[in-house]
C-alpha positions as CSV (number, residue, x, y, z in Angstrom):
1,X,27.2,57.5,22.9
2,X,30.0,55.3,21.8
3,X,29.5,51.7,20.8
4,X,31.1,50.6,24.0
5,X,28.5,52.6,26.0
6,X,25.3,50.7,24.9
7,X,22.3,50.8,27.1
8,X,22.2,48.0,29.7
9,X,19.0,46.4,28.2
10,X,20.7,45.9,24.9
11,X,23.7,44.1,26.4
12,X,21.4,41.9,28.5
13,X,19.3,40.9,25.4
14,X,22.4,40.0,23.5
15,X,23.8,37.9,26.4
16,X,20.5,36.1,26.7
17,X,20.4,35.4,23.0
18,X,23.9,33.9,23.1
19,X,23.0,31.7,26.0
20,X,19.8,30.4,24.2
21,X,21.9,29.4,21.2
22,X,23.9,27.1,23.4
23,X,20.8,25.3,24.7
24,X,19.5,22.2,22.9
25,X,16.4,22.7,20.8
26,X,13.2,22.0,22.6
27,X,11.0,19.3,21.0
28,X,7.5,18.9,22.3
29,X,6.9,15.6,24.1
30,X,4.9,13.1,22.1
31,X,1.4,12.7,23.2
32,X,-1.1,9.8,23.1
33,X,-4.8,10.6,22.6
34,X,-7.0,7.6,23.4
35,X,-10.1,6.4,21.7
36,X,-12.4,3.6,23.0
37,X,-16.0,3.4,21.9
38,X,-16.7,1.6,25.1
39,X,-15.0,4.1,27.4
40,X,-17.0,4.4,30.7
41,X,-16.8,8.2,31.0
42,X,-18.6,10.3,32.1
43,X,-15.6,12.5,31.0
44,X,-14.3,11.9,27.5
45,X,-11.2,14.1,27.0
46,X,-8.9,11.5,25.3
47,X,-6.2,11.7,28.1
48,X,-6.6,8.1,29.3
49,X,-8.4,4.9,28.5
50,X,-10.9,5.6,31.2
51,X,-11.7,9.0,29.7
52,X,-11.1,8.1,26.1
53,X,-13.0,9.7,23.2
54,X,-15.6,7.4,21.8
55,X,-14.9,8.3,18.1
56,X,-11.7,8.7,16.1
57,X,-12.5,11.9,14.4
58,X,-12.8,13.8,17.6
59,X,-9.4,12.5,18.6
60,X,-7.6,13.6,15.5
61,X,-9.0,17.1,16.0
62,X,-7.6,17.2,19.5
63,X,-4.9,19.9,19.8
64,X,-2.7,17.4,21.5
65,X,-2.6,15.3,18.3
66,X,-2.5,18.1,15.7
67,X,-0.2,20.6,17.2
68,X,3.2,18.9,16.7
69,X,4.8,15.8,15.2
70,X,5.3,12.5,16.9
71,X,1.8,12.1,18.4
72,X,-0.5,9.1,18.3
73,X,-4.2,8.5,18.4
74,X,-4.5,5.0,19.9
75,X,-7.7,3.2,19.0
76,X,-9.2,0.4,21.1
77,X,-11.1,-2.5,19.4
78,X,-14.7,-1.9,18.4
79,X,-16.6,-0.7,15.4
80,X,-16.4,3.0,14.5
81,X,-19.2,4.1,12.1
82,X,-17.5,7.2,10.8
83,X,-15.2,8.8,8.2
84,X,-11.7,9.8,9.5
85,X,-10.6,13.0,7.8
86,X,-7.1,14.5,8.1
87,X,-5.5,17.5,6.5
88,X,-2.1,19.3,6.3
89,X,-2.7,20.5,9.9
90,X,-2.3,16.9,11.1
91,X,1.1,16.3,9.4
92,X,4.0,14.8,11.2
93,X,7.6,15.3,10.4
94,X,10.2,13.1,8.6
95,X,11.2,10.3,10.9
96,X,8.6,11.5,13.4
97,X,5.1,10.9,12.0
98,X,1.8,11.4,13.5
99,X,0.0,8.1,13.9
100,X,-3.5,6.7,14.0
101,X,-2.9,3.2,15.3
102,X,-4.7,0.3,16.9
103,X,-4.2,-0.3,20.5
104,X,-1.7,-3.2,20.8
105,X,-3.6,-6.5,20.5
106,X,-6.8,-4.9,19.2
107,X,-8.2,-4.6,15.7
108,X,-10.6,-1.6,15.4
109,X,-12.9,-1.4,12.5
110,X,-13.9,1.7,10.6
111,X,-17.3,0.9,9.1
112,X,-18.6,2.7,6.1
113,X,-22.0,1.1,6.7
114,X,-22.7,1.2,3.0
115,X,-23.6,4.9,3.4
116,X,-20.2,6.8,3.8
117,X,-18.0,7.4,0.8
118,X,-14.7,6.7,2.5
119,X,-13.4,5.3,5.8
120,X,-10.2,7.3,5.9
121,X,-9.3,10.4,4.0
122,X,-6.0,12.4,4.1
123,X,-5.8,15.5,2.0
124,X,-2.7,17.6,1.7
125,X,-1.0,15.8,4.7
126,X,2.5,14.4,5.0
127,X,4.3,12.0,7.4
128,X,1.2,10.3,8.7
129,X,1.0,6.6,9.7
130,X,-2.1,4.4,9.8
131,X,-1.6,1.2,11.6
132,X,-3.7,-1.9,12.4
133,X,-7.0,-0.6,11.2
134,X,-9.7,-2.5,9.3
135,X,-11.7,-0.3,6.8
136,X,-14.7,-1.7,5.0
137,X,-18.2,-1.2,3.5
138,X,-17.6,2.3,2.1
139,X,-19.6,3.4,-1.0
140,X,-16.4,4.7,-2.7
141,X,-12.9,3.7,-1.6
142,X,-11.8,2.5,1.8
143,X,-8.8,4.7,2.1
144,X,-8.1,7.8,-0.1
145,X,-4.9,9.8,0.0
146,X,-4.9,13.1,-2.0
147,X,-1.9,15.3,-2.3
148,X,-0.3,13.2,0.4
149,X,3.4,12.6,0.8
150,X,5.5,10.2,2.9
151,X,2.6,8.5,4.6
152,X,2.4,4.9,5.5
153,X,-0.5,2.4,5.6
154,X,0.8,-0.6,7.7
155,X,-0.9,-3.8,8.8
156,X,-4.3,-2.6,7.7
157,X,-7.1,-4.6,6.1
158,X,-9.2,-2.8,3.5
159,X,-12.1,-4.9,2.3
160,X,-15.6,-5.0,0.8
161,X,-15.6,-1.3,-0.4
162,X,-17.7,-0.5,-3.4
163,X,-14.8,0.8,-5.5
164,X,-11.1,0.7,-4.8
165,X,-9.6,-0.5,-1.6
166,X,-6.8,2.1,-1.4
167,X,-6.9,5.0,-3.8
168,X,-3.9,7.4,-4.1
169,X,-4.4,10.7,-6.1
170,X,-1.6,13.1,-6.8
171,X,0.4,11.6,-3.9
172,X,4.0,10.5,-3.8
173,X,6.5,8.6,-1.7
174,X,3.9,6.7,0.3
175,X,4.2,3.1,1.4
176,X,1.5,0.4,1.8
177,X,3.1,-2.5,3.7
178,X,2.1,-5.7,5.5
179,X,-1.5,-5.0,4.6
180,X,-4.4,-6.7,2.9
181,X,-6.7,-5.4,0.2
182,X,-9.4,-7.9,-0.6
183,X,-12.9,-8.2,-2.0
184,X,-13.2,-4.6,-3.1
185,X,-15.6,-3.7,-6.0
186,X,-12.9,-2.2,-8.3
187,X,-9.1,-2.3,-7.8
188,X,-7.3,-3.4,-4.7
189,X,-4.8,-0.5,-4.9
190,X,-5.1,2.3,-7.5
191,X,-2.5,5.0,-8.2
192,X,-3.8,8.0,-10.2
193,X,-1.2,10.8,-10.8
194,X,0.6,9.1,-7.9
195,X,4.3,8.3,-8.5
196,X,7.2,6.9,-6.5
197,X,4.9,4.9,-4.2
198,X,5.6,1.4,-2.8
199,X,3.5,-1.7,-2.1
200,X,5.5,-4.0,0.2
201,X,4.7,-7.5,1.7
202,X,1.0,-7.1,1.1
203,X,-1.8,-9.4,0.0
204,X,-4.0,-8.1,-2.8
205,X,-6.7,-10.6,-3.7
206,X,-10.3,-11.2,-4.8
207,X,-10.8,-7.6,-6.0
208,X,-13.4,-7.3,-8.8
209,X,-11.2,-5.4,-11.4
210,X,-7.5,-5.4,-10.8
211,X,-5.1,-6.2,-8.0
212,X,-2.8,-3.1,-8.5
213,X,-3.5,-0.5,-11.1
214,X,-1.4,2.4,-12.3
215,X,-3.1,5.3,-14.2
216,X,-6.7,5.7,-15.3
217,X,-7.5,5.4,-19.0
218,X,-5.7,8.3,-20.8
219,X,-4.6,10.1,-17.7
220,X,-3.3,9.5,-14.2
221,X,0.3,8.9,-15.1
222,X,2.0,7.3,-12.1
223,X,5.8,6.7,-12.6
224,X,8.5,4.9,-10.6
225,X,6.2,2.8,-8.4
226,X,7.5,-0.4,-6.8
227,X,5.6,-3.6,-5.9
228,X,7.8,-5.9,-3.8
229,X,7.2,-9.2,-2.1
230,X,3.5,-9.1,-2.6
231,X,0.9,-11.9,-3.1
232,X,-1.5,-10.8,-5.9
233,X,-4.1,-13.5,-6.6
234,X,-7.6,-14.2,-7.8
235,X,-8.3,-10.6,-8.9
236,X,-10.7,-9.8,-11.7
237,X,-14.2,-11.0,-12.5
238,X,-15.1,-10.6,-16.1
239,X,-12.0,-8.7,-17.2
240,X,-10.8,-11.4,-19.6
241,X,-14.1,-12.0,-21.2
242,X,-14.6,-8.3,-21.7
243,X,-11.1,-7.9,-23.1
244,X,-11.3,-10.9,-25.4
245,X,-8.0,-11.3,-27.2
246,X,-7.3,-7.6,-27.2
247,X,-4.4,-6.2,-25.3
248,X,-6.3,-4.4,-22.5
249,X,-7.0,-7.3,-20.1
250,X,-6.9,-6.5,-16.4
251,X,-6.0,-9.0,-13.7
252,X,-3.0,-9.0,-11.3
253,X,-1.1,-5.8,-12.1
254,X,-2.3,-3.4,-14.9
255,X,-0.7,-0.2,-16.1
256,X,-3.6,1.5,-17.7
257,X,-4.3,2.8,-21.2
258,X,-2.5,5.9,-22.5
259,X,-1.5,7.0,-19.0
260,X,2.2,6.3,-19.9
261,X,3.2,5.1,-16.5
262,X,7.0,4.7,-16.6
263,X,9.7,2.8,-14.7
264,X,7.6,0.5,-12.6
265,X,9.4,-2.3,-10.8
266,X,7.7,-5.6,-9.7
267,X,10.2,-7.7,-7.7
268,X,9.7,-11.0,-5.8
269,X,6.0,-11.1,-6.2
270,X,3.7,-14.1,-6.6
271,X,1.0,-13.4,-9.2
272,X,-1.4,-16.3,-9.3
273,X,-4.7,-17.2,-10.9
274,X,-6.0,-13.8,-11.7
275,X,-9.0,-13.7,-14.0
276,X,-7.2,-11.7,-16.7
277,X,-3.5,-11.2,-17.3
278,X,-1.0,-11.8,-14.6
279,X,0.9,-8.5,-15.4
280,X,0.0,-6.1,-18.3
281,X,2.0,-3.0,-19.2
282,X,-0.3,-1.3,-21.7
283,X,0.1,1.6,-24.1
284,X,3.4,3.4,-23.7
285,X,3.8,2.1,-20.1
286,X,7.2,0.6,-19.0
287,X,7.9,-2.0,-16.4
288,X,10.5,-4.5,-15.2
289,X,9.4,-7.7,-13.6
290,X,12.1,-9.5,-11.6
291,X,12.3,-12.7,-9.5
292,X,8.6,-13.2,-9.6
293,X,6.3,-16.2,-10.1
294,X,3.5,-15.5,-12.6
295,X,1.4,-18.7,-12.8
296,X,-2.0,-20.0,-13.7
297,X,-3.6,-16.7,-14.7
298,X,-6.6,-17.1,-16.9
299,X,-5.3,-14.9,-19.8
300,X,-1.6,-14.3,-20.4
301,X,1.3,-14.3,-17.9
302,X,3.3,-11.2,-19.0
303,X,1.9,-8.9,-21.7
304,X,2.8,-5.6,-23.1
305,X,0.3,-3.4,-25.0
306,X,1.2,-1.9,-28.3
307,X,2.4,1.7,-29.2
308,X,5.6,1.8,-27.3
309,X,4.8,-0.2,-24.2
310,X,7.6,-2.2,-22.6
311,X,7.7,-5.1,-20.1
312,X,11.2,-6.5,-19.4
313,X,11.3,-9.8,-17.5
314,X,14.3,-10.8,-15.4
315,X,14.6,-14.2,-13.7
316,X,10.9,-15.1,-13.4
317,X,9.0,-18.3,-13.4
318,X,6.1,-17.8,-15.8
319,X,4.0,-21.0,-16.1
320,X,0.6,-22.4,-16.9
321,X,-1.1,-19.2,-18.0
322,X,-4.3,-19.8,-19.9
323,X,-3.6,-18.0,-23.2
324,X,0.2,-18.0,-23.2
325,X,3.0,-17.2,-20.8
326,X,4.3,-14.2,-22.9
327,X,2.4,-12.0,-25.3
328,X,2.9,-9.3,-27.9
329,X,6.7,-9.2,-28.0
330,X,7.5,-10.0,-24.4
331,X,10.2,-12.7,-24.3
332,X,11.9,-14.6,-21.5
333,X,15.4,-13.7,-20.5
334,X,18.1,-16.3,-20.0
335,X,17.4,-16.4,-16.2
336,X,13.7,-17.1,-16.5
337,X,12.1,-20.6,-16.3
338,X,8.7,-22.1,-17.0
339,X,8.0,-24.8,-14.4
340,X,5.4,-25.7,-11.8
341,X,6.1,-23.5,-8.8
342,X,5.1,-26.1,-6.3
343,X,3.2,-24.0,-3.8
344,X,2.3,-25.5,-0.4
345,X,-1.4,-24.7,-0.6
346,X,-2.2,-21.9,-3.1
347,X,-5.9,-22.7,-2.9
348,X,-5.9,-21.3,0.7
349,X,-3.3,-18.6,0.1
350,X,-0.2,-20.4,1.2
351,X,2.4,-19.6,-1.4
352,X,5.4,-21.0,0.3
353,X,7.5,-23.3,-1.8
354,X,8.1,-27.0,-1.3
355,X,11.6,-28.3,-1.3
356,X,11.2,-29.6,-4.9
357,X,10.3,-26.2,-6.3
358,X,12.3,-25.1,-9.4
359,X,12.0,-21.6,-8.1
360,X,14.4,-22.1,-5.2
361,X,17.6,-20.0,-5.5
362,X,16.7,-19.0,-9.0
363,X,16.3,-15.2,-8.5
364,X,18.8,-12.8,-10.0
365,X,20.2,-12.3,-6.5
366,X,20.4,-16.0,-5.7
367,X,17.3,-15.9,-3.5
368,X,14.1,-17.7,-4.3
369,X,11.6,-16.5,-6.8
370,X,8.2,-15.3,-5.5
371,X,7.0,-13.5,-2.5
372,X,8.8,-15.7,0.1
373,X,12.4,-15.1,-1.1
374,X,14.0,-16.0,2.3
375,X,11.6,-18.6,3.7
376,X,12.9,-22.1,4.3
377,X,11.5,-24.5,1.8
378,X,8.8,-26.8,3.1
379,X,9.2,-30.5,3.3
380,X,7.1,-32.4,0.7
381,X,3.7,-33.0,2.1
382,X,0.0,-33.4,1.1
383,X,-2.0,-31.7,-0.2
384,X,0.3,-30.1,-2.8
385,X,-0.8,-27.3,-5.0
386,X,1.1,-26.4,-8.1
């Protein structure tokens, strides 16, 4: 049989294949899976608010969430006493993440109850988004990401956990934004072998050890992390007393020990009244601090440890730190100042600047120093907190 005399079924198959190539690719429709601890039932299949699941873990295991990207578990307000666990099977796609998100207007709580290790765990997952959740009272960390990539923690509150608020291990290119880590028993945010992560527009405060920590002792190297437009204040408990006048004093931001964290960038942050140092780049770690206000920390303002550590300041206000503004070879650049920042009400977490602040328009980009670089200055009023 010649090539021109092929069987009919072969010609039909080839024609169909050509037609399929001309069709647009079919993307599964995004699906919402609903969770409401108070859903009336009696059916609980997650397909509507009336038939919502009553716990979050059942929802993330639903095939309508895990089978494709772009799906959302919507969680109504209430207290959920559970640990939410996700794996690679729950991954979304770039630009089309799978989401675990609060119902608009609600604030669901994931309660560790003082008996569960974690509130939220993602292991091996990518392109996940956690939005509008409160996670508290876990015996370890509130949120733990392990081998995770391109995930986002947005508008979450992580508080009163026994160890770290948010702990990232072997995870990269993740973002923590518009969130709050407060009152945790160790660090607010801790990166361990977790490079190229970002903390953006978040409040990190009243944590027992450190606000934001890179590395763990002699290991856990976490390079190329960025902390931008964050308020980092009143972290640490006895860190300065334990450290004495040595170089390893935790407080606001601390790159730890011999982990050799490299190329960190801290930009437009307000680092205020931490118990230890404002910012410390310890042994062999390297960091640039730009356009930030580092003020009234109990130990030093900006410090580098010995043995090859580096901390490069660019256009900062470093003022009123208890044991010196600069320490161990860190020196101010020509664009830096040392003046009272003139906060509106720092005692209650309002770090906007009054109109008489020396920090206005003094950033390297012509914007204001500190975590409100684009806010309009506040008219002079009372009370006034420097």
